[in-house]
VMD Tcl script that draws the C-alpha trace (Angstrom):
set ca {
  {2.97 -14.94 -11.17}
  {1.91 -17.46 -8.55}
  {-1.06 -19.70 -9.34}
  {-3.88 -17.62 -7.87}
  {-7.56 -17.91 -8.74}
  {-10.18 -15.62 -7.23}
  {-13.86 -16.49 -6.84}
  {-16.49 -13.89 -5.92}
  {-19.12 -15.33 -3.55}
  {-22.28 -13.89 -2.06}
  {-22.46 -15.24 1.48}
  {-25.65 -13.47 2.60}
  {-28.47 -11.66 0.81}
  {-30.46 -8.78 2.29}
  {-33.69 -7.07 1.28}
  {-33.76 -3.77 3.23}
  {-36.93 -1.73 2.89}
  {-35.37 1.64 2.03}
  {-32.38 0.71 -0.13}
  {-31.61 -1.65 -3.02}
  {-31.03 -5.39 -2.41}
  {-27.67 -6.07 -0.82}
  {-25.15 -8.91 -0.62}
  {-22.26 -10.03 1.57}
  {-19.42 -10.01 -0.95}
  {-16.77 -12.58 -0.03}
  {-13.61 -13.56 -1.88}
  {-12.38 -17.13 -2.12}
  {-8.74 -17.12 -3.19}
  {-7.11 -20.33 -4.37}
  {-3.40 -20.18 -3.47}
  {-0.58 -22.68 -3.33}
  {-0.51 -22.16 0.46}
  {-4.20 -23.07 0.80}
  {-7.55 -21.37 0.42}
  {-8.03 -17.81 1.69}
  {-11.40 -16.25 2.46}
  {-11.79 -12.49 2.59}
  {-14.74 -11.92 4.95}
  {-17.12 -14.81 5.62}
  {-20.76 -13.67 5.63}
  {-23.14 -15.68 7.78}
  {-22.22 -19.13 9.08}
  {-24.26 -22.28 9.45}
  {-24.88 -21.56 13.14}
  {-26.37 -18.16 12.28}
  {-28.86 -19.81 9.94}
  {-29.63 -22.56 12.45}
  {-30.50 -19.93 15.08}
  {-31.32 -16.65 13.28}
  {-32.76 -15.17 16.48}
  {-29.23 -14.70 17.76}
  {-28.68 -12.09 15.03}
  {-31.08 -9.84 16.94}
  {-34.50 -8.50 16.04}
  {-33.32 -4.92 15.22}
  {-30.73 -6.20 12.73}
  {-33.18 -8.61 11.09}
  {-35.88 -5.94 10.87}
  {-33.60 -3.32 9.31}
  {-31.68 -5.36 6.72}
  {-34.10 -8.31 6.33}
  {-31.61 -11.12 5.67}
  {-32.77 -13.91 3.36}
  {-30.93 -16.61 5.39}
  {-30.38 -19.09 2.57}
  {-28.25 -22.10 3.73}
  {-26.87 -22.40 0.20}
  {-25.23 -18.99 0.52}
  {-22.88 -19.86 3.37}
  {-19.22 -19.95 2.42}
  {-19.07 -23.55 3.63}
  {-21.88 -24.66 1.29}
  {-20.38 -22.85 -1.69}
  {-16.90 -24.25 -1.07}
  {-18.30 -27.77 -1.00}
  {-20.07 -27.11 -4.30}
  {-16.69 -26.12 -5.74}
  {-15.20 -29.38 -4.52}
  {-13.34 -28.11 -1.44}
  {-13.41 -29.26 2.18}
  {-13.53 -26.97 5.25}
  {-9.96 -27.89 6.19}
  {-8.75 -26.58 2.82}
  {-9.29 -23.05 4.17}
  {-6.04 -22.08 5.86}
  {-6.67 -18.34 6.29}
  {-9.56 -15.92 6.68}
  {-8.95 -12.17 6.44}
  {-11.72 -10.03 7.92}
  {-12.44 -6.42 7.08}
  {-14.09 -6.20 10.50}
  {-16.05 -8.25 13.00}
  {-19.63 -7.07 12.44}
  {-21.96 -10.08 12.52}
  {-22.63 -10.16 8.77}
  {-18.88 -10.36 8.05}
  {-17.58 -12.72 10.74}
  {-20.36 -15.29 11.06}
  {-18.73 -17.86 8.81}
  {-15.45 -18.19 10.71}
  {-16.90 -20.90 12.96}
  {-17.32 -23.17 9.93}
  {-13.53 -23.19 9.45}
  {-12.11 -23.77 12.95}
  {-8.64 -24.72 11.69}
  {-8.13 -21.49 9.75}
  {-6.01 -18.59 10.94}
  {-8.30 -15.56 11.27}
  {-6.51 -12.34 10.36}
  {-7.81 -9.08 11.79}
  {-6.56 -5.58 12.49}
  {-5.67 -5.55 16.19}
  {-7.84 -2.50 17.10}
  {-10.86 -4.36 15.68}
  {-10.32 -7.44 17.83}
  {-9.88 -5.15 20.84}
  {-13.18 -3.43 19.99}
  {-14.99 -6.75 19.70}
  {-13.54 -8.34 22.85}
  {-13.46 -5.17 24.97}
  {-16.25 -3.08 23.48}
  {-17.54 0.25 24.63}
  {-21.22 0.46 25.52}
  {-22.01 1.56 21.98}
  {-19.87 -1.14 20.38}
  {-21.51 -3.95 22.33}
  {-24.58 -3.74 20.11}
  {-22.75 -4.62 16.89}
  {-20.63 -7.65 17.79}
  {-21.91 -11.21 18.29}
  {-19.54 -13.11 20.57}
  {-21.25 -16.42 19.80}
  {-19.70 -16.28 16.33}
  {-16.23 -16.77 17.79}
  {-17.10 -18.89 20.81}
  {-15.17 -21.78 19.24}
  {-11.89 -19.97 19.94}
  {-10.52 -18.91 16.55}
  {-6.82 -18.94 15.76}
  {-6.59 -15.16 15.80}
  {-3.75 -13.49 13.92}
  {-3.66 -9.85 15.04}
  {-1.97 -7.33 12.76}
  {-0.91 -3.92 13.94}
  {2.63 -3.18 12.80}
  {2.92 -0.77 9.88}
  {4.39 -2.05 6.65}
  {5.17 -0.66 3.23}
  {3.18 2.08 1.55}
  {0.50 0.77 -0.84}
  {-0.71 3.24 -3.48}
  {-0.42 6.06 -0.95}
  {-2.11 4.21 1.90}
  {0.11 4.08 5.00}
  {0.31 1.44 7.75}
  {-0.15 -1.57 5.49}
  {0.28 -4.97 7.12}
  {1.14 -8.08 5.11}
  {-0.87 -11.25 5.77}
  {0.78 -13.43 3.14}
  {2.34 -13.09 -0.28}
  {0.25 -10.62 -2.28}
  {-2.35 -10.22 0.51}
  {-2.38 -6.96 2.47}
  {-4.44 -5.50 5.28}
  {-5.18 -1.81 4.66}
  {-6.44 0.09 7.75}
  {-9.62 2.03 6.89}
  {-10.88 3.19 10.28}
  {-14.29 4.77 10.63}
  {-17.12 2.27 10.23}
  {-15.60 0.40 13.18}
  {-12.62 1.04 15.43}
  {-10.33 -1.34 13.53}
  {-11.99 -1.57 10.13}
  {-9.61 -2.50 7.30}
  {-9.64 -3.26 3.61}
  {-8.05 -6.43 2.26}
  {-6.00 -6.17 -0.92}
  {-5.36 -9.31 -2.96}
  {-3.22 -9.53 -6.08}
  {-4.78 -11.87 -8.62}
  {-2.99 -14.21 -11.01}
  {-2.73 -11.45 -13.61}
  {-0.96 -9.05 -11.27}
  {-4.04 -6.84 -10.77}
  {-5.02 -5.77 -7.26}
  {-8.50 -6.32 -5.84}
  {-9.30 -4.16 -2.81}
  {-12.17 -5.45 -0.71}
  {-13.08 -2.24 1.09}
  {-15.59 -3.88 3.43}
  {-17.99 -1.29 4.82}
  {-15.73 1.70 4.20}
  {-18.32 2.43 1.50}
  {-21.77 0.98 0.82}
  {-22.46 2.35 -2.66}
  {-20.13 2.00 -5.68}
  {-20.98 5.57 -6.66}
  {-19.27 6.91 -3.54}
  {-15.87 6.42 -5.17}
  {-16.83 7.73 -8.59}
  {-16.26 11.28 -9.83}
  {-18.57 13.04 -9.18}
  {-19.51 11.01 -6.10}
  {-23.05 10.13 -5.00}
  {-24.78 7.71 -2.66}
  {-28.23 6.28 -2.04}
  {-29.77 8.52 0.63}
  {-30.78 5.69 2.94}
  {-27.34 4.13 2.73}
  {-25.69 7.50 3.35}
  {-27.74 7.96 6.53}
  {-27.05 4.37 7.63}
  {-23.30 4.87 7.28}
  {-23.34 7.92 9.52}
  {-25.47 6.08 12.08}
  {-23.15 3.07 12.20}
  {-19.78 4.85 12.10}
  {-17.73 4.96 15.29}
  {-15.67 7.78 13.74}
  {-17.55 9.45 10.90}
  {-14.80 11.97 10.22}
  {-12.29 9.17 9.64}
  {-14.84 7.25 7.56}
  {-15.39 10.23 5.28}
  {-11.66 10.84 4.93}
  {-11.10 7.22 3.91}
  {-13.95 7.38 1.41}
  {-12.21 10.32 -0.23}
  {-8.89 8.45 -0.28}
  {-10.60 5.51 -1.97}
  {-12.21 7.84 -4.52}
  {-8.78 9.27 -5.34}
  {-7.38 5.74 -5.70}
  {-10.12 4.80 -8.15}
  {-9.63 8.01 -10.13}
  {-5.87 7.59 -10.47}
  {-5.16 3.83 -10.38}
  {-8.21 1.98 -11.72}
  {-5.97 0.26 -14.27}
  {-4.04 -1.33 -11.40}
  {-6.64 -1.65 -8.62}
  {-10.32 -2.64 -8.56}
  {-12.06 -1.28 -5.46}
  {-15.33 -2.83 -4.32}
  {-17.35 -2.92 -1.11}
  {-19.14 -5.64 0.81}
  {-22.79 -4.93 0.12}
  {-23.29 -3.38 -3.35}
  {-25.20 -6.06 -5.31}
  {-24.71 -4.51 -8.75}
  {-20.98 -4.30 -8.13}
  {-20.89 -7.91 -6.95}
  {-22.89 -9.10 -9.98}
  {-20.45 -7.36 -12.34}
  {-17.36 -8.85 -10.70}
  {-18.87 -12.31 -10.32}
  {-19.89 -12.30 -13.97}
  {-23.57 -12.73 -13.17}
}
mol new
graphics top color blue
foreach p $ca { graphics top sphere $p radius 0.5 }
foreach p [lrange $ca 0 end-1] q [lrange $ca 1 end] { graphics top cylinder $p $q radius 0.2 }
display resetview
């Protein structure tokens, strides 16, 4: 196995009124090729000017906005420099996932091509969810669209690097994807982004916090596709949990368990 070490970071905390506390679950992967981030949470510019996040967003999810939670701050605590991050893989470009990319301007930013198209050429409905200021620095976009090998029954898988895969999971956004990373023990971690919001959605029997269930429907650009992908993830967990750990971006209890808190 290659020398790979995975850190679980929380790069934004939220205190919504009608659901449990939430996090922005980010992976920091130490690789021989350089550091890889999976999602990025909020960036330093978001915390410097929180008004740009928008009043509706701040009122609904109530972000804590702690400067110590940015990926940049946590990397420095671990002894790394911003230029050590060579790659960032995003599940999607919603503002609580893409805000940190500006703190790593040298990094290649990997995204599913339909998602970048949605963010740069949004429909009227999509305009409300993307914050162009977060990529005003001109990221080194790496767009992925070509299908690759099958991965545990999931088609159209695109490779980003050795043992890092982009798994299209359309529904929450037009080009939403999961990011699968193989750790140093040969076990897969699937960051499912916002394909689910509650760890119980992929358990058998499945359940979900009512407020989160309603929020997912409200935010989905294609709810039928979102529900179909949730079912596919549930089947993956039921059949391959010894080979794959599936987690989402915002479930705090799930993050705490994986981070060893």
